[in-house]
C-alpha positions as CSV (number, residue, x, y, z in Angstrom):
1,X,26.8,-39.3,48.2
2,X,25.6,-35.8,49.8
3,X,27.9,-32.8,49.4
4,X,28.8,-30.8,52.0
5,X,27.1,-27.4,51.3
6,X,26.5,-25.0,53.9
7,X,25.3,-22.1,51.7
8,X,23.6,-24.2,49.1
9,X,20.7,-22.4,46.7
10,X,17.4,-21.4,47.9
11,X,14.2,-23.1,46.7
12,X,10.4,-23.1,46.9
13,X,8.2,-26.1,47.4
14,X,4.8,-26.0,48.5
15,X,3.3,-29.1,48.3
16,X,4.5,-32.6,49.7
17,X,3.3,-34.0,46.8
18,X,5.7,-31.8,44.6
19,X,8.3,-33.7,42.5
20,X,10.2,-30.3,41.3
21,X,11.3,-27.0,43.6
22,X,12.0,-23.6,41.9
23,X,15.2,-22.2,42.0
24,X,15.2,-18.4,44.1
25,X,18.3,-16.9,43.7
26,X,20.9,-16.2,40.8
27,X,23.9,-18.3,42.3
28,X,23.8,-20.6,39.3
29,X,27.6,-21.5,40.2
30,X,26.5,-23.4,43.5
31,X,25.8,-27.2,42.9
32,X,23.5,-28.1,45.5
33,X,20.2,-26.8,47.4
34,X,20.2,-25.4,50.7
35,X,19.2,-28.8,52.1
36,X,22.1,-30.3,50.6
37,X,20.9,-32.2,47.8
38,X,23.1,-32.0,45.0
39,X,21.8,-30.4,41.6
40,X,23.6,-30.8,38.2
41,X,24.5,-28.2,35.9
42,X,24.2,-24.1,36.2
43,X,20.3,-23.7,36.4
44,X,19.0,-20.3,36.5
45,X,17.0,-18.3,38.9
46,X,13.2,-19.3,38.7
47,X,13.7,-22.7,37.0
48,X,12.6,-25.9,38.1
49,X,15.1,-28.9,39.5
50,X,13.5,-32.5,40.2
51,X,13.5,-33.8,43.6
52,X,13.8,-37.2,42.5
53,X,13.7,-39.6,39.2
54,X,11.0,-39.0,37.1
55,X,10.0,-41.5,34.6
56,X,9.3,-40.7,30.9
57,X,5.5,-40.4,30.8
58,X,5.3,-39.4,34.8
59,X,3.7,-35.9,35.6
60,X,5.5,-33.0,36.8
61,X,4.2,-31.9,40.1
62,X,4.8,-28.2,40.9
63,X,3.0,-26.4,44.0
64,X,0.6,-29.7,44.1
65,X,-0.5,-29.3,40.6
66,X,0.3,-31.2,37.3
67,X,2.2,-28.9,35.1
68,X,3.4,-31.3,32.8
69,X,4.8,-34.5,31.7
70,X,8.3,-35.7,31.5
71,X,9.1,-36.2,27.6
72,X,12.3,-38.4,28.9
73,X,13.9,-39.8,32.0
74,X,14.9,-37.0,34.5
75,X,17.6,-37.6,36.9
76,X,17.3,-36.2,40.8
77,X,18.8,-32.9,40.6
78,X,18.5,-32.4,37.1
79,X,16.8,-29.2,35.3
80,X,13.3,-29.3,34.2
81,X,12.3,-27.4,31.4
82,X,11.2,-27.5,27.9
83,X,13.8,-30.1,26.8
84,X,12.5,-32.7,29.0
85,X,8.7,-31.7,29.9
86,X,5.7,-30.7,27.9
């Protein structure tokens, strides 16, 4: 289910292969991206959000480059940081 989210959070995605995006604002109280996708939690500026489910062991792709590996299953819309990738 997609939430009504006319003023969602801004994000940066540079490559179609990316499975994460970087948040570009400090509106952590908003629970969706400006494309309407729901995000989970109050995630800070500059941090990453998963665009799709990512299995444990799968690559984390940002700006078209592998930047790490998921250390646990990551839900779509979840915060991607040191607690679930290395």
